[in-house]
C-alpha beads as a LAMMPS data file, in Angstrom:
LAMMPS data file: protein, C-alpha beads

71 atoms
70 bonds

1 atom types
1 bond types

-500.0 500.0 xlo xhi
-500.0 500.0 ylo yhi
-500.0 500.0 zlo zhi

Masses

1 110.0

Atoms # bond

1 1 1 -410.888 322.444 -142.976
2 1 1 -413.793 320.366 -144.193
3 1 1 -415.865 321.321 -147.234
4 1 1 -418.883 322.149 -145.063
5 1 1 -416.785 324.622 -143.060
6 1 1 -415.471 326.324 -146.208
7 1 1 -419.003 326.483 -147.608
8 1 1 -420.340 328.101 -144.439
9 1 1 -417.507 330.600 -143.976
10 1 1 -417.547 331.753 -147.613
11 1 1 -421.314 331.545 -148.071
12 1 1 -421.094 329.087 -150.964
13 1 1 -424.270 327.358 -152.152
14 1 1 -422.721 323.891 -152.121
15 1 1 -419.809 321.840 -150.863
16 1 1 -419.417 320.619 -154.438
17 1 1 -416.820 323.199 -155.436
18 1 1 -413.439 323.496 -157.098
19 1 1 -410.780 326.019 -156.110
20 1 1 -408.884 327.457 -159.056
21 1 1 -405.662 329.316 -158.268
22 1 1 -405.042 332.335 -160.460
23 1 1 -402.381 335.021 -160.431
24 1 1 -402.889 336.610 -157.040
25 1 1 -406.409 335.229 -156.542
26 1 1 -408.525 332.135 -156.089
27 1 1 -411.775 331.376 -157.904
28 1 1 -414.393 329.052 -156.467
29 1 1 -416.403 327.165 -159.082
30 1 1 -419.538 325.883 -157.332
31 1 1 -421.929 323.249 -158.684
32 1 1 -425.455 322.838 -157.320
33 1 1 -426.886 323.593 -153.914
34 1 1 -426.444 321.897 -150.548
35 1 1 -423.830 319.206 -150.005
36 1 1 -423.417 318.280 -153.625
37 1 1 -425.263 315.011 -153.298
38 1 1 -428.673 315.968 -154.629
39 1 1 -431.421 317.049 -152.277
40 1 1 -431.072 319.568 -149.473
41 1 1 -432.800 318.231 -146.369
42 1 1 -433.333 321.757 -145.074
43 1 1 -434.734 322.888 -148.405
44 1 1 -436.991 319.840 -148.692
45 1 1 -438.252 320.402 -145.142
46 1 1 -438.985 324.044 -145.934
47 1 1 -440.931 323.100 -149.077
48 1 1 -442.901 320.458 -147.145
49 1 1 -443.820 323.031 -144.483
50 1 1 -445.093 325.252 -147.309
51 1 1 -447.429 322.449 -148.361
52 1 1 -445.526 320.905 -151.274
53 1 1 -445.930 317.150 -151.735
54 1 1 -443.100 314.671 -151.992
55 1 1 -443.346 314.434 -155.785
56 1 1 -443.131 318.217 -156.187
57 1 1 -440.163 318.326 -153.814
58 1 1 -438.317 315.545 -155.662
59 1 1 -438.933 317.257 -159.012
60 1 1 -437.651 320.542 -157.576
61 1 1 -434.269 319.030 -156.667
62 1 1 -434.002 316.467 -159.464
63 1 1 -435.134 318.393 -162.522
64 1 1 -436.239 316.468 -165.568
65 1 1 -437.199 313.315 -163.662
66 1 1 -440.317 311.257 -164.123
67 1 1 -441.898 309.542 -161.144
68 1 1 -443.597 306.247 -161.974
69 1 1 -444.978 303.319 -160.029
70 1 1 -442.982 300.088 -160.259
71 1 1 -444.940 296.869 -160.615

Bonds

1 1 1 2
2 1 2 3
3 1 3 4
4 1 4 5
5 1 5 6
6 1 6 7
7 1 7 8
8 1 8 9
9 1 9 10
10 1 10 11
11 1 11 12
12 1 12 13
13 1 13 14
14 1 14 15
15 1 15 16
16 1 16 17
17 1 17 18
18 1 18 19
19 1 19 20
20 1 20 21
21 1 21 22
22 1 22 23
23 1 23 24
24 1 24 25
25 1 25 26
26 1 26 27
27 1 27 28
28 1 28 29
29 1 29 30
30 1 30 31
31 1 31 32
32 1 32 33
33 1 33 34
34 1 34 35
35 1 35 36
36 1 36 37
37 1 37 38
38 1 38 39
39 1 39 40
40 1 40 41
41 1 41 42
42 1 42 43
43 1 43 44
44 1 44 45
45 1 45 46
46 1 46 47
47 1 47 48
48 1 48 49
49 1 49 50
50 1 50 51
51 1 51 52
52 1 52 53
53 1 53 54
54 1 54 55
55 1 55 56
56 1 56 57
57 1 57 58
58 1 58 59
59 1 59 60
60 1 60 61
61 1 61 62
62 1 62 63
63 1 63 64
64 1 64 65
65 1 65 66
66 1 66 67
67 1 67 68
68 1 68 69
69 1 69 70
70 1 70 71
């Protein structure tokens, strides 16, 4: 199975996960949302349809960033 399939079947928030085998169980440690590569296209599209601008959307997915103009 691919990570996207596992994510969908198990309802995980991201494909960026680790499977930890315990005694008689498995634990999924999930990091982030989406595909584990930063910004969710579906989420960004949803925010844009709600009227958010590109800077607000970028700051939503990449917290702590500063957007500046390059000369």
